[in-house]
C-alpha positions as CSV (number, residue, x, y, z in Angstrom):
1,X,-3.9,10.6,-15.1
2,X,-6.6,11.8,-12.8
3,X,-4.7,13.7,-10.0
4,X,-0.9,14.1,-9.9
5,X,1.0,15.6,-7.0
6,X,4.7,16.1,-7.5
7,X,7.0,17.9,-5.1
8,X,4.2,19.5,-3.1
9,X,3.7,20.2,0.6
10,X,0.7,20.4,2.9
11,X,-2.0,19.2,0.5
12,X,-5.3,17.6,1.5
13,X,-7.7,16.0,-1.0
14,X,-11.1,15.2,0.5
15,X,-14.4,13.9,-0.8
16,X,-13.3,13.3,-4.3
17,X,-14.1,10.7,-7.0
18,X,-11.5,9.8,-9.6
19,X,-12.7,7.3,-12.2
20,X,-12.0,5.8,-15.6
21,X,-8.6,7.5,-16.2
22,X,-6.4,6.0,-18.9
23,X,-3.4,5.9,-16.5
24,X,-3.2,6.2,-12.7
25,X,-6.2,7.6,-10.8
26,X,-3.9,9.4,-8.3
27,X,-0.1,9.7,-8.3
28,X,2.0,11.2,-5.6
29,X,5.8,11.7,-6.1
30,X,8.8,13.9,-6.1
31,X,10.2,16.2,-8.8
32,X,13.9,17.1,-9.0
33,X,15.1,18.0,-5.6
34,X,11.5,18.7,-4.3
35,X,10.0,16.1,-2.0
36,X,6.3,15.8,-1.5
37,X,5.4,15.8,2.2
38,X,2.4,16.3,4.5
39,X,-0.1,14.9,2.0
40,X,-3.6,13.7,3.2
41,X,-6.1,11.7,1.1
42,X,-9.5,11.3,2.9
43,X,-12.9,10.1,1.7
44,X,-11.5,9.6,-1.8
45,X,-12.8,7.0,-4.3
46,X,-10.4,6.0,-7.1
47,X,-12.1,3.4,-9.3
48,X,-12.1,1.9,-12.8
49,X,-8.8,3.4,-13.8
50,X,-6.5,1.7,-16.3
51,X,-3.1,1.4,-14.6
52,X,-3.3,2.1,-10.8
53,X,-5.9,3.4,-8.4
54,X,-3.2,5.1,-6.3
55,X,0.6,5.3,-7.1
56,X,3.0,6.4,-4.3
57,X,6.4,6.9,-5.9
58,X,7.9,9.5,-3.6
59,X,7.2,11.5,-0.5
60,X,7.2,11.6,3.3
61,X,4.3,11.8,5.7
62,X,1.6,10.6,3.4
63,X,-1.7,9.7,5.1
64,X,-4.6,7.9,3.3
65,X,-7.8,7.5,5.3
66,X,-11.4,6.2,4.7
67,X,-11.0,5.8,1.0
68,X,-11.7,3.2,-1.8
69,X,-9.2,2.0,-4.4
70,X,-11.0,-0.4,-6.7
71,X,-11.5,-2.1,-10.1
72,X,-8.3,-1.2,-11.7
73,X,-7.9,-2.9,-15.1
74,X,-6.2,-2.3,-18.4
75,X,-2.4,-2.2,-18.2
76,X,0.0,-3.6,-15.6
77,X,0.5,-3.4,-12.7
78,X,-3.3,-2.8,-12.2
79,X,-3.0,-2.5,-8.4
80,X,-5.3,-0.8,-6.0
81,X,-2.3,0.9,-4.2
82,X,1.2,0.6,-5.5
83,X,4.0,1.9,-3.3
84,X,7.1,2.0,-5.5
85,X,9.6,4.7,-4.4
86,X,12.1,6.5,-6.6
87,X,15.7,6.9,-5.6
88,X,14.7,9.4,-2.8
89,X,12.9,6.6,-0.8
90,X,9.7,7.1,1.2
91,X,8.9,7.3,4.9
92,X,6.0,7.7,7.3
93,X,3.1,6.4,5.3
94,X,-0.3,5.6,6.9
95,X,-3.0,3.7,5.1
96,X,-6.1,3.3,7.3
97,X,-9.7,2.3,7.1
98,X,-9.6,1.9,3.3
99,X,-11.4,-0.5,1.0
100,X,-9.1,-2.1,-1.7
101,X,-11.0,-4.5,-3.9
102,X,-11.6,-5.9,-7.3
103,X,-8.3,-4.9,-8.9
104,X,-6.7,-7.0,-11.6
105,X,-3.3,-6.8,-10.0
106,X,-2.6,-6.8,-6.2
107,X,-4.7,-5.0,-3.7
108,X,-1.7,-3.2,-2.2
109,X,1.9,-3.8,-3.4
110,X,5.1,-2.4,-1.9
111,X,7.8,-2.9,-4.6
112,X,11.2,-1.4,-3.7
113,X,13.8,-1.4,-6.4
114,X,17.6,-1.1,-6.4
115,X,18.8,1.1,-3.6
116,X,15.3,2.3,-2.7
117,X,13.9,2.4,0.8
118,X,10.5,2.5,2.5
119,X,10.4,3.1,6.2
120,X,7.6,3.5,8.8
121,X,4.7,2.1,6.9
122,X,1.4,1.5,8.7
123,X,-1.5,-0.5,7.3
124,X,-4.4,-0.5,9.7
125,X,-8.0,-1.6,9.6
126,X,-8.2,-2.0,5.8
127,X,-10.4,-4.3,3.8
128,X,-8.5,-6.0,1.0
129,X,-10.6,-8.4,-1.1
130,X,-11.4,-9.9,-4.5
131,X,-8.1,-8.7,-6.1
132,X,-6.9,-11.0,-8.9
133,X,-3.3,-11.4,-7.5
134,X,-2.0,-11.0,-4.0
135,X,-4.0,-9.1,-1.4
136,X,-1.0,-7.4,0.1
137,X,2.5,-7.9,-1.3
138,X,6.0,-6.8,-0.2
139,X,9.0,-7.2,-2.4
140,X,12.6,-6.0,-2.2
141,X,15.6,-6.4,-4.5
142,X,19.2,-5.2,-5.1
143,X,20.1,-3.7,-1.7
144,X,16.7,-2.1,-1.3
145,X,14.9,-2.2,2.1
146,X,11.6,-2.0,3.9
147,X,12.1,-1.1,7.6
148,X,9.8,-0.3,10.4
149,X,6.0,-0.3,10.4
150,X,3.1,-2.6,11.0
151,X,0.1,-4.4,9.5
152,X,-2.7,-4.6,12.1
153,X,-6.5,-5.0,12.1
154,X,-6.9,-5.7,8.4
155,X,-9.3,-8.2,6.7
156,X,-7.6,-9.8,3.7
157,X,-9.8,-12.4,1.9
158,X,-10.8,-13.9,-1.5
159,X,-7.8,-12.7,-3.4
160,X,-6.5,-14.7,-6.3
161,X,-3.1,-15.6,-4.9
162,X,-1.6,-15.1,-1.4
163,X,-3.4,-13.0,1.1
164,X,-0.1,-11.6,2.4
165,X,3.1,-12.1,0.4
166,X,6.6,-11.2,1.6
167,X,9.3,-11.7,-1.0
168,X,12.8,-10.7,0.0
169,X,15.3,-10.6,-2.8
170,X,18.8,-9.3,-2.2
171,X,17.3,-6.5,-0.1
172,X,15.7,-6.9,3.3
173,X,12.6,-6.4,5.4
174,X,13.2,-5.6,9.1
175,X,11.4,-4.2,12.1
176,X,8.0,-4.9,10.6
177,X,5.2,-6.0,12.9
178,X,2.4,-8.2,11.7
179,X,-0.5,-8.1,14.1
180,X,-1.1,-5.8,17.0
181,X,1.3,-4.7,19.8
182,X,1.1,-5.9,23.3
183,X,1.0,-3.4,26.1
184,X,4.8,-3.7,26.7
185,X,5.4,-2.9,23.0
186,X,6.4,-6.4,22.0
187,X,4.7,-8.4,19.2
188,X,1.9,-10.7,20.2
189,X,2.3,-14.4,19.9
190,X,1.3,-16.1,16.7
191,X,-2.0,-17.4,18.1
192,X,-3.0,-13.9,19.2
193,X,-2.1,-12.3,15.8
194,X,-5.2,-14.0,14.3
195,X,-7.3,-11.6,16.5
196,X,-5.9,-8.6,14.7
197,X,-5.2,-9.8,11.1
198,X,-7.8,-11.9,9.3
199,X,-6.4,-13.7,6.2
200,X,-9.0,-16.1,4.8
201,X,-10.0,-17.9,1.7
202,X,-7.2,-16.6,-0.6
203,X,-6.2,-19.1,-3.3
204,X,-2.7,-19.4,-1.9
205,X,-2.1,-19.3,1.8
206,X,0.9,-17.8,3.6
207,X,1.5,-17.9,7.4
């Protein structure tokens, strides 16, 4: 493990390189009854780690800007960013202007297990490319849910499977906007979504 933040508040990590760790490069989560909140990662490079570049397993108000999560390889899941909440759930997560590339798993995966929740997740202006599995993947199961949020302005290309994968088990995904918002707050039409979300040359195609 490179950097682990559990049950902390008001922490900013800036201008840091985390590389070649045997587990996760960076992990943010809760501990006991203490919830991590108001966490900022900015200008961070997490690369060449064995399990994940960034694991988000608990917390509220987590912002990740202008960072790179790359070349994870060694033991599953091997994602660039893995959002996999514990029983507390997670909310208000922003991932913006990040480069997520060359990971042996997914570029970014949101995997919500039994009874878990993720709400208000924003993925904006990220480059997601050359990951072995899906570029961006969402999965729910056993009464878990993903609710509220958006994917806009991202470039997702040359990933090994789907560029964007939405898999709804017995849980649900609701209130999630793919593409930009129109001035009146409604979702743009399908033809206009292509202006704000580029999904190209992935091995499998969805949408």
